C-alpha positions in Angstrom: 35.2 -38.8 25.4 35.3 -40.5 22.0 32.6 -42.7 20.7 32.2 -44.7 17.5 30.1 -43.6 14.6 27.3 -46.1 15.2 27.1 -45.1 18.9 27.0 -41.4 18.0 24.2 -42.0 15.4 22.2 -44.0 17.9 22.7 -41.2 20.5 21.5 -38.5 18.1 18.5 -40.6 17.0 17.5 -41.1 20.6 17.8 -37.3 21.2 15.6 -36.5 18.2 13.0 -39.0 19.4 12.9 -37.4 22.9 12.6 -34.0 21.4 9.6 -35.1 19.2 7.9 -36.4 22.4 8.5 -33.1 24.3 7.1 -31.1 21.4 3.7 -29.4 22.0 0.9 -31.2 20.1 -0.6 -29.6 17.0 -3.6 -27.3 17.5 -4.7 -23.8 18.5 -4.1 -22.6 22.1 -4.4 -19.4 24.0 -1.1 -18.0 25.2 -1.7 -16.1 28.4 1.7 -14.4 28.4 1.1 -12.8 25.0 -2.7 -12.7 25.3 -3.3 -14.2 21.9 -4.2 -17.3 20.1 -1.2 -19.4 18.9 -1.4 -22.2 16.3 1.1 -25.1 16.7 1.9 -27.1 13.6 4.7 -29.7 13.3 6.5 -28.2 16.3 6.4 -24.7 15.0 4.5 -21.8 16.5 2.4 -19.5 14.3 0.5 -16.3 15.3 -3.2 -16.5 14.7 -4.1 -13.3 12.8 -7.6 -12.3 13.6 -9.7 -10.4 11.0 -9.5 -7.3 13.2 -5.7 -7.4 13.2 -5.6 -7.9 9.4 -7.9 -4.9 8.9 -5.7 -2.8 11.2 -2.6 -3.8 9.2 -4.3 -2.9 5.9 -5.4 0.5 7.3 -2.2 1.5 9.2 0.8 -0.3 7.7 1.2 2.1 4.7 1.5 5.2 6.9 2.9 4.0 10.3 6.3 3.0 11.6 6.7 -0.7 11.8 7.8 -0.7 15.5 4.8 1.4 16.5 2.3 -0.8 14.7 3.9 -4.0 16.0 3.5 -2.5 19.5 -0.2 -1.9 18.8 -0.8 -5.4 17.6 1.5 -7.0 20.2 3.6 -8.8 17.6 7.3 -8.6 16.6 8.4 -6.3 13.8 9.5 -9.3 11.7 6.1 -11.0 12.0 4.4 -7.8 11.0 6.7 -7.3 8.0 6.1 -10.9 6.9 2.3 -10.6 7.2 2.2 -7.3 5.3 4.3 -8.9 2.6 1.9 -11.9 2.4 -1.0 -9.5 2.1 0.9 -7.6 -0.6 0.7 -4.3 1.4 3.5 -1.7 0.8 4.4 1.6 2.4 3.0 4.7 0.8 5.7 6.5 -1.3 4.8 10.0 0.0 5.0 8.7 3.6 8.4 7.2 3.0 9.7 10.4 1.4 8.4 12.4 4.4 10.1 10.0 6.8 13.4 10.3 5.0 13.2 14.1 5.0 12.4 14.1 8.7 15.4 11.8 9.5 17.7 14.0 7.3 16.6 17.1 9.3 17.3 15.3 12.6 20.7 14.2 11.4 21.5 17.8 10.2 20.5 19.2 13.6 22.6 16.7 15.5 25.6 17.4 13.3 25.3 21.1 14.0 25.0 20.5 17.7 28.3 18.6 17.6 30.0 21.4 15.8 30.1 19.9 12.3 28.0 21.9 9.8 28.1 19.0 7.4 29.6 20.9 4.4 32.7 22.9 3.6 32.6 26.6 4.0 32.3 28.7 0.8 35.6 29.2 -1.0 37.3 26.2 0.7 40.0 24.6 -1.6 40.6 21.5 0.5 40.9 18.5 -1.8 40.7 20.6 -5.0 43.5 18.6 -6.6 41.5 15.5 -6.7 38.1 16.9 -7.4 36.5 16.2 -10.8 35.4 19.5 -12.4 32.0 19.7 -14.0 31.9 19.3 -17.7 31.2 22.5 -19.5 30.1 21.4 -22.9 28.6 23.9 -25.3 
């Protein structure tokens, strides 16, 4: 069904007005499903971060998987990441290195189980015509 521009604009304006009326009023409320305080502001929903939650983030975020910590705090991983960024908290470099090493070992084990050792056998000449030889400068 085709409508003229003015009718279409009027319809959209009416739709926006009705959505504004349906919106939850601003303020802080307790969400029983998530068991936490939620702050509503201009139709948007914000998590209320308690001082206990913030101290937990400061203590555990540098050395804990994001998914695990998000489960502890009962928030999404994205919300946790954004809050840590706003608090200027970063992951510990040693912890990141250890996690990378652990994942590389897991990948190597799974490749071996599948029959792929992950490297050519010693003495293999496959692809030697396109390999770049190491520079042997004096």
